[in-house]
N, C-alpha and C positions, 0 to 999 in steps of 0.2 A: 368660316365663322365670322359673323358680323355683330356689331353692337346690338342690332335688333334681336338677333338670336340669343345673345347673352341676356338681354333684358327679359325676353320671353322665358328663358330658362329660370332666371331669378324670380320671376313673378309667381311661380308655382309655390304655394305655401309650405309644402314639405321640403322642397329644395332650398327655399329661403331659410327655413329653420335648420337644415343641415349646415348651411353656411354659417349660421349663428353659433351652432355647437362647435364647429371646427375653429371658429375665431376664439370662442371662449376657452377651448381646450388648449389652443396654442401649439399643439404638437400633432404628430400623425396619429390617426385613429383607425380602427377596423370598423367595417360595416356593422357588425354586431354591437359594438360599443356605442356607435352613433344611434342605432335603432333604439337602444335602451335609454337614450337621453332626450329623444324628441317627444313632444307631447302628442303627436299624431299616432294613431294605432296603425303602424306600418310594419310589415314583416321584414326580416333581414333581406330576403331576396328582392323585395320591392325597394328597400333602401339602396341596395346594390344597383338597381336599375336607375334610380335617381342620381347616384354617384356617377354612373357612366355618362349620363346626360350632362352633368356638371363638368366632368372631365373632357368630354367632347367639345364643350364650349370654353375650355381652358380656364374655368373658374376654380378648379381644384387640381391638385397634383397627386399622382399615385406613385408610391414607392413600395418596394417589397422588403420587409424586415423579417428575418427568420422564416422565409418562405411564405409569408402572409401579406396580402395587399393592405397597405395603409394609405390613408388619404389625409391631405392637409390643404388648407386654404391657399390659393394662389393670390397672395395679397396684391401683387402688382396688377393682375388682371382685374380684380374687384375694384381696386382704387381707380384704375383707368375708366371703368364703367361709371363709377360714382362721379368722377371729375367731368366726364362728358355730359352726364345728366345735370350736374350743378351748373355747367356752362349755359344751360337753357334758361336758368333763372336770372 
């Protein structure tokens, strides 16, 4: 995983909105809950695919609560990407 891969991952509008929803929620969320809160018309399986890509690039964290996958923002990773971008300005 490189900064370039992370930026490419974030640049997708659906994934960007997923990150926003996770930030606003502040706690772990299931894919179905996320799907219901994003403005894009995306099925739960498609949200799950986007979550996998975000997780692969370390932008979100996955945990299991009561046998169900839950996702939350990896604030350290997102902050690192933002800082590196800010350093360009």
